[in-house]
C-alpha positions as CSV (number, residue, x, y, z in Angstrom):
1,X,-6.3,-28.6,-3.2
2,X,-5.1,-27.1,-6.4
3,X,-7.6,-27.6,-9.6
4,X,-6.8,-30.1,-12.0
5,X,-5.5,-26.3,-14.9
6,X,-3.0,-25.0,-11.9
7,X,-1.1,-28.5,-12.0
8,X,-0.1,-27.8,-15.6
9,X,2.9,-25.4,-14.6
10,X,4.1,-27.8,-11.4
11,X,4.4,-30.8,-13.9
12,X,5.8,-29.0,-16.9
13,X,8.3,-27.8,-13.7
14,X,9.0,-31.3,-12.5
15,X,9.2,-32.8,-16.3
16,X,11.2,-30.0,-16.8
17,X,14.2,-31.5,-13.7
18,X,13.7,-35.0,-14.6
19,X,14.7,-34.5,-18.3
20,X,17.7,-32.1,-17.9
21,X,19.5,-34.8,-15.8
22,X,19.7,-37.0,-18.6
23,X,22.2,-34.9,-20.6
24,X,23.8,-33.4,-17.8
25,X,25.0,-37.5,-17.0
26,X,26.3,-38.0,-20.9
27,X,28.3,-34.6,-20.5
28,X,29.3,-35.6,-17.4
29,X,30.1,-39.4,-18.3
30,X,31.8,-38.3,-21.9
31,X,34.1,-35.6,-20.1
32,X,35.5,-37.7,-17.3
33,X,36.0,-40.9,-19.8
34,X,38.2,-38.6,-22.6
35,X,39.8,-37.5,-19.5
36,X,41.1,-40.5,-18.1
37,X,39.5,-39.6,-14.6
38,X,36.6,-42.1,-15.0
39,X,37.4,-44.1,-12.0
40,X,35.4,-45.9,-9.4
41,X,36.1,-44.6,-6.0
42,X,34.4,-42.3,-3.3
43,X,35.8,-39.1,-5.1
44,X,34.5,-40.1,-8.1
45,X,30.8,-40.4,-6.3
46,X,31.0,-37.4,-4.5
47,X,32.2,-35.3,-7.8
48,X,29.1,-37.0,-9.2
49,X,27.3,-36.2,-6.5
50,X,28.1,-32.5,-6.5
51,X,27.4,-32.0,-10.0
52,X,24.1,-33.3,-10.3
53,X,22.5,-31.4,-7.3
54,X,24.6,-27.8,-8.7
55,X,22.6,-28.7,-11.6
56,X,19.7,-29.3,-9.7
57,X,20.3,-25.8,-8.3
58,X,20.8,-24.3,-11.4
59,X,17.4,-25.7,-13.1
60,X,15.3,-24.6,-9.7
61,X,17.2,-20.6,-10.3
62,X,16.0,-20.3,-13.8
63,X,12.8,-21.6,-13.5
64,X,12.5,-19.1,-10.7
65,X,13.9,-16.6,-12.6
66,X,11.9,-16.9,-15.7
67,X,9.0,-14.7,-16.3
68,X,6.5,-15.2,-19.8
69,X,5.8,-11.4,-19.2
70,X,9.7,-9.3,-20.2
71,X,9.3,-7.2,-16.9
72,X,11.6,-4.1,-16.6
73,X,13.9,-3.9,-13.7
74,X,15.1,-0.7,-11.8
75,X,18.7,0.2,-12.4
76,X,20.9,1.1,-9.9
77,X,20.1,4.8,-9.6
78,X,16.3,4.6,-10.0
79,X,17.1,1.8,-7.3
80,X,18.6,4.1,-4.8
81,X,16.1,7.3,-6.0
82,X,13.4,4.8,-5.3
83,X,14.7,3.5,-2.2
84,X,14.8,7.4,-0.8
85,X,11.2,7.8,-2.1
86,X,9.9,5.1,-0.3
87,X,11.9,5.6,3.2
88,X,10.2,9.5,3.0
89,X,7.0,9.1,1.3
90,X,4.7,6.4,2.2
91,X,1.8,4.8,0.0
92,X,1.1,5.1,-3.3
93,X,0.9,3.8,-6.5
94,X,4.6,4.8,-6.6
95,X,5.9,2.3,-4.1
96,X,4.1,-0.6,-5.6
97,X,5.7,0.2,-8.8
98,X,8.9,0.6,-7.0
99,X,8.7,-2.5,-5.4
100,X,7.5,-4.5,-8.3
101,X,10.4,-3.5,-10.1
102,X,13.1,-3.3,-7.4
103,X,12.2,-7.3,-6.7
104,X,12.5,-7.6,-10.5
105,X,16.0,-6.2,-10.1
106,X,17.3,-7.8,-6.7
107,X,15.5,-11.0,-8.3
108,X,18.2,-11.0,-11.2
109,X,21.0,-9.5,-8.9
110,X,20.9,-12.8,-6.8
111,X,20.6,-15.0,-9.5
112,X,24.0,-14.1,-11.1
113,X,25.3,-14.2,-7.6
114,X,23.9,-17.9,-7.4
115,X,25.3,-18.6,-11.0
116,X,28.9,-17.6,-9.7
117,X,28.8,-19.8,-6.6
118,X,27.1,-23.0,-9.0
119,X,29.8,-22.3,-11.2
120,X,32.8,-23.1,-9.1
121,X,30.9,-26.2,-7.2
122,X,30.9,-27.1,-10.8
123,X,34.2,-26.5,-12.3
124,X,35.5,-28.0,-9.2
125,X,33.8,-31.2,-9.0
126,X,34.4,-32.3,-12.3
127,X,37.8,-30.9,-13.2
128,X,39.5,-31.3,-9.5
129,X,41.1,-35.0,-9.3
130,X,42.1,-35.3,-13.3
131,X,45.7,-35.7,-11.9
132,X,47.1,-37.1,-9.0
133,X,49.0,-34.0,-7.5
134,X,45.6,-31.9,-7.2
135,X,45.8,-30.8,-3.9
136,X,44.1,-28.0,-1.9
137,X,45.5,-25.2,-3.8
138,X,44.8,-26.3,-7.4
139,X,40.9,-27.0,-5.6
140,X,40.6,-23.4,-4.5
141,X,42.6,-21.9,-8.0
142,X,39.9,-24.0,-10.0
143,X,37.2,-22.1,-7.4
144,X,38.3,-19.3,-8.2
145,X,38.3,-19.5,-12.1
146,X,34.7,-21.1,-11.9
147,X,33.1,-18.5,-10.3
148,X,34.5,-16.1,-12.9
149,X,32.4,-18.8,-15.2
150,X,29.5,-18.5,-13.2
151,X,29.2,-14.5,-13.0
152,X,30.2,-14.4,-16.9
153,X,27.0,-17.0,-17.7
154,X,24.6,-15.2,-15.2
155,X,25.6,-12.1,-16.3
156,X,24.9,-12.6,-19.8
157,X,22.1,-13.8,-19.3
158,X,20.0,-11.2,-17.5
159,X,21.3,-8.6,-20.2
160,X,20.7,-10.2,-22.6
161,X,17.2,-11.1,-21.2
162,X,16.9,-14.6,-21.4
163,X,14.8,-15.6,-18.5
164,X,12.3,-14.1,-20.8
165,X,10.2,-17.2,-21.8
166,X,9.8,-16.6,-26.1
167,X,6.6,-18.7,-27.1
168,X,7.9,-19.6,-30.9
169,X,5.3,-19.0,-33.9
170,X,5.2,-22.7,-35.0
171,X,4.8,-25.2,-32.2
172,X,6.6,-28.2,-32.9
173,X,7.2,-31.5,-30.8
174,X,9.6,-30.9,-27.7
175,X,12.1,-33.7,-29.2
176,X,12.5,-32.2,-32.8
177,X,13.0,-28.4,-30.7
178,X,15.7,-29.8,-28.7
179,X,17.4,-31.4,-31.7
180,X,17.0,-28.6,-33.4
181,X,18.7,-26.1,-30.8
182,X,21.7,-28.5,-30.0
183,X,23.6,-27.0,-32.2
184,X,22.7,-24.0,-30.9
185,X,23.6,-24.3,-27.9
186,X,27.5,-26.2,-28.5
187,X,28.0,-23.0,-29.9
188,X,26.7,-20.5,-27.7
189,X,28.6,-22.2,-24.9
190,X,31.9,-22.7,-26.9
191,X,31.7,-18.5,-27.2
192,X,30.9,-18.0,-23.1
193,X,33.4,-20.2,-22.4
194,X,36.6,-18.8,-24.3
195,X,35.1,-15.1,-22.8
196,X,35.3,-16.6,-19.2
197,X,39.2,-18.1,-20.0
198,X,39.9,-15.3,-21.0
199,X,38.5,-13.3,-17.8
200,X,40.2,-15.9,-16.1
201,X,43.3,-15.9,-17.5
202,X,43.9,-12.1,-16.3
203,X,44.1,-13.4,-12.4
204,X,47.2,-15.3,-13.9
205,X,48.7,-11.7,-14.9
206,X,48.5,-10.4,-11.3
207,X,50.1,-13.9,-9.6
208,X,53.9,-14.2,-9.4
209,X,55.8,-16.7,-11.7
210,X,56.4,-19.5,-10.4
211,X,57.5,-21.8,-13.3
212,X,61.0,-22.9,-12.0
213,X,61.3,-25.6,-14.3
214,X,60.0,-27.4,-17.6
215,X,57.4,-29.7,-15.5
216,X,55.9,-27.1,-13.8
217,X,55.1,-25.4,-17.1
218,X,53.8,-28.8,-18.7
219,X,51.4,-29.0,-15.3
220,X,50.1,-25.5,-16.0
221,X,49.6,-26.5,-20.0
222,X,47.6,-29.2,-18.8
223,X,45.7,-27.6,-15.8
224,X,44.3,-25.0,-18.3
225,X,43.7,-27.5,-21.0
226,X,41.4,-29.2,-18.2
227,X,40.0,-26.3,-17.0
228,X,39.3,-25.3,-20.7
229,X,37.2,-29.0,-21.6
230,X,35.5,-28.5,-18.1
231,X,34.0,-25.0,-18.9
232,X,32.7,-25.8,-21.7
233,X,30.9,-28.8,-20.2
234,X,29.6,-26.5,-17.6
235,X,28.6,-24.4,-19.9
236,X,26.7,-26.6,-22.0
237,X,25.0,-28.6,-19.3
238,X,23.8,-24.7,-18.3
239,X,22.3,-23.7,-22.0
240,X,20.4,-27.6,-22.5
241,X,19.4,-26.8,-19.2
242,X,17.9,-23.4,-20.5
243,X,17.2,-24.8,-23.9
244,X,15.0,-27.3,-22.6
245,X,13.2,-25.1,-19.8
246,X,12.5,-22.9,-22.5
247,X,10.7,-26.1,-25.3
248,X,9.0,-27.5,-22.1
249,X,7.4,-24.6,-20.9
250,X,6.4,-22.6,-23.8
251,X,4.9,-26.1,-25.0
252,X,1.2,-25.4,-25.7
253,X,-1.0,-27.2,-23.1
254,X,-4.7,-28.4,-24.4
255,X,-7.3,-26.9,-21.7
256,X,-10.1,-29.6,-22.7
257,X,-11.3,-32.7,-21.7
258,X,-10.4,-35.7,-24.1
259,X,-12.8,-35.6,-27.2
260,X,-15.4,-38.3,-27.1
261,X,-15.4,-38.3,-23.4
262,X,-18.8,-36.9,-21.4
263,X,-17.2,-34.0,-20.0
264,X,-16.8,-32.9,-23.5
265,X,-20.2,-33.4,-24.9
266,X,-21.6,-31.5,-22.0
267,X,-19.5,-28.6,-21.2
268,X,-15.8,-28.4,-23.3
269,X,-15.1,-24.7,-22.5
270,X,-15.1,-24.8,-18.9
271,X,-11.5,-25.7,-18.0
272,X,-10.0,-23.4,-20.4
273,X,-12.4,-20.5,-19.5
274,X,-11.4,-21.8,-16.0
275,X,-7.9,-20.9,-16.8
276,X,-8.0,-17.8,-18.8
277,X,-10.7,-16.1,-15.6
278,X,-8.8,-17.7,-12.6
279,X,-5.5,-17.5,-13.3
280,X,-2.8,-14.9,-11.7
281,X,-1.8,-12.5,-14.4
282,X,1.0,-12.6,-15.9
283,X,1.8,-15.9,-15.1
284,X,2.6,-18.8,-17.3
285,X,-0.8,-20.8,-16.3
286,X,-2.4,-17.6,-18.2
287,X,0.0,-17.5,-21.2
288,X,-0.4,-21.1,-22.1
289,X,-4.3,-20.7,-21.6
290,X,-4.3,-17.1,-24.3
291,X,-1.9,-19.9,-26.3
292,X,-4.4,-22.7,-26.5
293,X,-7.5,-20.1,-26.9
294,X,-5.5,-18.5,-29.7
295,X,-4.7,-22.1,-31.4
296,X,-8.5,-22.8,-31.3
297,X,-10.0,-19.5,-32.3
298,X,-7.3,-19.5,-35.1
299,X,-7.1,-23.0,-36.9
300,X,-9.4,-25.7,-37.8
301,X,-7.5,-28.4,-35.7
302,X,-9.6,-28.2,-32.8
303,X,-12.7,-27.2,-34.7
304,X,-15.4,-28.8,-32.8
305,X,-13.9,-26.8,-29.3
306,X,-14.4,-23.7,-31.2
307,X,-18.3,-24.7,-32.4
308,X,-18.9,-25.0,-28.5
309,X,-18.5,-21.5,-27.8
310,X,-21.1,-20.5,-29.9
311,X,-23.7,-22.2,-27.3
312,X,-27.5,-21.3,-27.4
313,X,-27.2,-19.5,-24.2
314,X,-24.3,-17.0,-25.6
315,X,-22.6,-16.9,-22.0
316,X,-19.9,-18.8,-23.4
317,X,-19.1,-17.3,-26.2
318,X,-19.1,-13.4,-24.1
319,X,-17.1,-14.6,-21.8
320,X,-14.3,-15.9,-24.0
321,X,-15.0,-12.1,-25.5
322,X,-14.7,-10.5,-22.5
323,X,-11.5,-12.2,-21.6
324,X,-9.9,-11.3,-25.0
325,X,-10.4,-7.6,-25.2
326,X,-9.6,-7.9,-21.1
327,X,-5.8,-7.0,-22.5
328,X,-6.5,-4.6,-25.4
329,X,-8.7,-2.7,-23.2
330,X,-5.9,-2.3,-21.3
331,X,-3.8,-1.2,-23.4
332,X,-5.7,1.1,-25.6
333,X,-6.7,2.6,-22.0
334,X,-2.7,2.8,-20.8
335,X,-1.6,4.6,-24.1
336,X,-4.1,6.6,-24.2
337,X,-3.8,8.4,-20.5
338,X,-0.1,8.4,-21.2
339,X,-0.4,9.8,-24.1
340,X,-3.2,12.6,-23.0
341,X,-1.1,12.9,-19.8
342,X,2.2,13.6,-21.8
343,X,0.5,17.0,-23.5
344,X,-1.4,18.1,-20.9
345,X,2.1,18.3,-18.9
346,X,4.0,19.7,-21.0
347,X,7.3,17.2,-22.0
348,X,10.1,19.2,-22.0
349,X,9.7,20.7,-18.7
350,X,8.0,17.5,-16.6
351,X,11.0,15.5,-18.5
352,X,13.5,17.2,-16.9
353,X,12.2,17.4,-13.4
354,X,11.2,14.2,-13.3
355,X,12.9,10.8,-12.4
356,X,13.0,8.4,-15.3
357,X,10.8,5.8,-13.5
358,X,8.5,8.9,-13.8
359,X,9.3,10.2,-17.3
360,X,5.7,10.7,-19.4
361,X,7.9,8.0,-22.4
362,X,9.0,6.1,-19.4
363,X,5.2,5.2,-18.6
364,X,3.8,4.8,-22.2
365,X,6.8,1.7,-22.3
366,X,4.9,-0.4,-19.5
367,X,2.1,-1.5,-21.9
368,X,4.1,-3.0,-24.6
369,X,4.9,-5.2,-21.7
370,X,2.1,-7.3,-22.9
371,X,2.3,-7.7,-26.6
372,X,2.3,-11.1,-26.4
373,X,-0.7,-11.5,-24.5
374,X,-2.1,-8.8,-26.6
375,X,-1.7,-10.0,-30.2
376,X,-2.8,-13.7,-29.4
377,X,-6.1,-12.1,-28.2
378,X,-6.1,-9.4,-31.1
379,X,-6.1,-12.4,-33.6
380,X,-8.2,-14.8,-31.6
381,X,-11.3,-12.2,-30.8
382,X,-10.7,-11.5,-34.4
383,X,-10.7,-15.2,-36.0
384,X,-13.5,-15.5,-33.7
385,X,-16.1,-12.9,-34.7
386,X,-14.6,-14.0,-38.5
387,X,-15.8,-17.8,-38.3
388,X,-19.2,-16.6,-36.0
389,X,-20.5,-15.5,-39.7
390,X,-20.6,-19.7,-40.4
391,X,-20.7,-20.9,-37.0
392,X,-23.0,-19.0,-34.9
393,X,-26.3,-20.9,-35.9
394,X,-27.8,-19.2,-32.8
395,X,-26.9,-15.7,-33.6
396,X,-25.4,-15.1,-30.2
397,X,-22.8,-12.8,-31.1
398,X,-24.7,-10.4,-32.8
399,X,-27.4,-10.7,-30.3
400,X,-25.0,-10.0,-27.4
401,X,-23.4,-6.9,-29.1
402,X,-20.0,-8.6,-28.9
403,X,-19.6,-7.7,-32.9
404,X,-19.3,-3.9,-32.0
405,X,-17.8,-4.4,-29.2
406,X,-14.6,-6.5,-30.8
407,X,-14.2,-3.7,-33.3
408,X,-14.8,-0.7,-31.1
409,X,-11.6,-2.2,-28.6
410,X,-9.3,-3.0,-31.6
411,X,-10.0,0.5,-33.9
412,X,-9.2,2.5,-30.6
413,X,-6.1,0.1,-30.0
414,X,-4.9,1.0,-33.3
415,X,-5.3,4.8,-32.6
416,X,-3.6,4.3,-29.1
417,X,-0.3,2.6,-31.0
418,X,-0.5,4.6,-34.1
419,X,-0.5,7.9,-32.2
420,X,1.9,6.6,-29.8
421,X,4.2,6.0,-32.9
422,X,4.1,9.7,-34.3
423,X,1.3,9.1,-37.0
424,X,-1.4,12.1,-37.3
425,X,-4.8,11.1,-36.5
426,X,-6.2,14.9,-38.2
427,X,-7.7,12.9,-41.3
428,X,-9.1,15.6,-43.4
429,X,-12.3,14.2,-45.4
430,X,-15.5,15.8,-46.6
431,X,-17.9,13.9,-45.1
432,X,-17.0,15.0,-41.4
433,X,-16.5,18.9,-42.4
434,X,-19.4,21.0,-41.2
435,X,-21.3,21.3,-37.6
436,X,-20.5,17.9,-36.5
437,X,-17.1,18.6,-37.3
438,X,-14.1,16.4,-35.5
439,X,-12.0,17.5,-32.6
440,X,-8.9,15.9,-32.8
441,X,-6.5,18.1,-30.6
442,X,-6.7,15.8,-27.6
443,X,-4.9,12.8,-29.9
444,X,-3.1,14.9,-31.8
445,X,1.3,14.2,-31.8
446,X,2.1,17.0,-33.9
447,X,3.3,19.3,-31.1
448,X,7.0,19.5,-30.9
449,X,7.1,20.0,-27.4
450,X,5.4,16.7,-26.1
451,X,6.6,13.3,-25.7
452,X,4.0,11.9,-28.3
453,X,5.9,14.0,-30.9
454,X,9.2,13.0,-29.5
455,X,8.3,9.5,-29.8
456,X,6.9,9.5,-33.2
457,X,10.7,10.4,-34.2
458,X,12.2,7.6,-32.4
459,X,11.8,4.8,-35.2
460,X,14.5,2.8,-34.0
461,X,14.7,0.3,-31.4
462,X,12.7,-2.9,-29.7
463,X,10.0,-0.7,-28.3
464,X,9.2,0.8,-31.8
465,X,9.6,-2.8,-33.1
466,X,7.0,-3.6,-30.2
467,X,4.8,-1.1,-31.5
468,X,4.9,-1.6,-35.0
469,X,4.4,-5.2,-35.0
470,X,1.5,-4.5,-32.6
471,X,-0.2,-2.4,-35.0
472,X,0.9,-4.5,-37.9
473,X,-1.2,-7.4,-36.0
474,X,-4.4,-4.5,-35.6
475,X,-4.8,-4.0,-38.8
476,X,-4.6,-7.7,-40.0
477,X,-7.2,-8.7,-36.7
478,X,-9.9,-5.5,-38.3
479,X,-9.1,-6.6,-42.1
480,X,-10.0,-10.0,-40.9
481,X,-13.4,-9.1,-39.6
482,X,-13.8,-6.7,-42.1
483,X,-13.2,-8.8,-45.5
484,X,-15.7,-11.2,-44.0
485,X,-18.7,-8.7,-43.0
486,X,-17.8,-6.3,-45.7
487,X,-21.4,-6.6,-47.0
488,X,-23.1,-6.3,-44.4
489,X,-21.0,-3.4,-43.2
490,X,-21.3,-1.6,-47.1
491,X,-25.3,-1.9,-46.6
492,X,-25.3,-0.7,-43.1
493,X,-22.7,2.2,-44.1
494,X,-25.8,2.9,-46.9
495,X,-28.5,2.8,-44.2
496,X,-26.8,4.7,-42.0
497,X,-26.6,2.0,-39.4
498,X,-23.1,1.0,-39.4
499,X,-22.2,3.2,-36.6
500,X,-24.8,1.5,-34.5
501,X,-23.9,-2.1,-34.9
502,X,-20.7,-2.0,-35.2
503,X,-19.3,0.7,-33.1
504,X,-20.4,0.5,-28.9
505,X,-23.1,3.2,-27.7
506,X,-20.9,3.9,-24.6
507,X,-17.4,6.0,-24.4
508,X,-14.3,3.5,-26.2
509,X,-10.7,2.7,-24.3
510,X,-9.3,5.5,-26.7
511,X,-10.8,8.3,-28.9
512,X,-14.3,8.9,-29.9
513,X,-17.2,7.2,-31.5
514,X,-16.9,9.3,-35.0
515,X,-12.6,9.1,-34.9
516,X,-13.7,5.3,-34.4
517,X,-16.1,5.2,-37.2
518,X,-14.2,7.2,-39.4
519,X,-11.4,4.9,-39.2
520,X,-13.4,2.0,-40.1
521,X,-14.9,3.6,-43.1
522,X,-10.9,3.4,-44.0
523,X,-11.1,0.0,-43.5
524,X,-14.3,-0.5,-45.7
525,X,-12.2,1.4,-48.3
526,X,-9.3,-0.6,-48.3
527,X,-7.2,2.2,-47.7
528,X,-5.8,1.2,-44.2
529,X,-5.0,-2.4,-45.2
């Protein structure tokens, strides 16, 4: 039996299937009314049934292909090369990575094929029978042109990565979000229908001219007008389904019992922690749980839920900090290992001999697939740490050592991201020179023959934008903690206890303890904020 938290995604999916039928029915009735084809007959009932069945299949299709994490599908050359390697080289992490990327690629290809078939069925159901002379030949022509409409939409949907769920920064009511996106959906459907009509018109060029009379020519013009209106109606239905899917699935869900109930008084954090710890990686449930945690820690709307994190035993607070630091630790360690690997191998030679999927730069792209989770985690754990100064009545944050873990992880992530962006980390300060001087060679991206140096010069594209945004989020999060604990940190620095209280004793995910301590002092001097 599934838990209440796992029912969230299922209920949203069922609600989406119900709500998408309302605008689709309205568009179908309006089109049939204006085309003077709304007649109570068996053919009209069959058209209505095929129309809604196809839209139901399309809604299920976009729900199955959508993902909150932007997985990178394998390209066709990588798919062919990976298939050969998988055939002749068994096992290994490369095969696991190939399976994941190949599965994503094949899923998207199947999505385009299904859109082509559904487009053909929808155009026939909504356009055929508009005139009394429509026959089997006209139905086949509409099916071919409808397949072009579905192919154009499916290909555009995949290439523009519209299958990735985009969580809005500001959470609005679903009806308001749907209303705001309606004009955009109309414009988008009009553009795509125009492109689909031009591509379908190319088919007429290779067909012989059959206009032997003025009547045949007028019939052709009427059929083209009907097809244009029908294709626009179908693409508008698809756009509204896509927009409604985005609105309903990215809405915040509150993982907490009702305020004032017995569960809210005893253990209000357990549903949220269960969703964070037990949810599948990169699943929609995991993203909704992290979004709810971010809203609780960042805002004061549910302050009673945040106060419950600081319970007397400290177990809840440590569990919350652990789930927040998990994506950040993975980001820092992955970037650090990739950067060190690219330096050791020698980028130029290794990049020439390895396939694109195994190149150092390609491996450095993967950690930023979790950009949204890392951003939520960094902001949530920084806000929670800052609020602990006034709301932590039992001192569980300081006693458990979570403050040092939070600051060390945030600094390690920032160090790794800045190194990836090409920023030099060999900071020269007077108090670090001498017998205990720091060795910066392991993370110095200054070599021109390394992958990090090359990546540092690529300051365009979506990937660099993600790295820049991640660095900005990390700096803001560190400044939030430093601003709240500035007096304590300055007094600890003067007493020589800054490293003991705010830097972990073990090895950090990226860099060394001395590097993190020096970077923390820069934030204290407000030179890095």
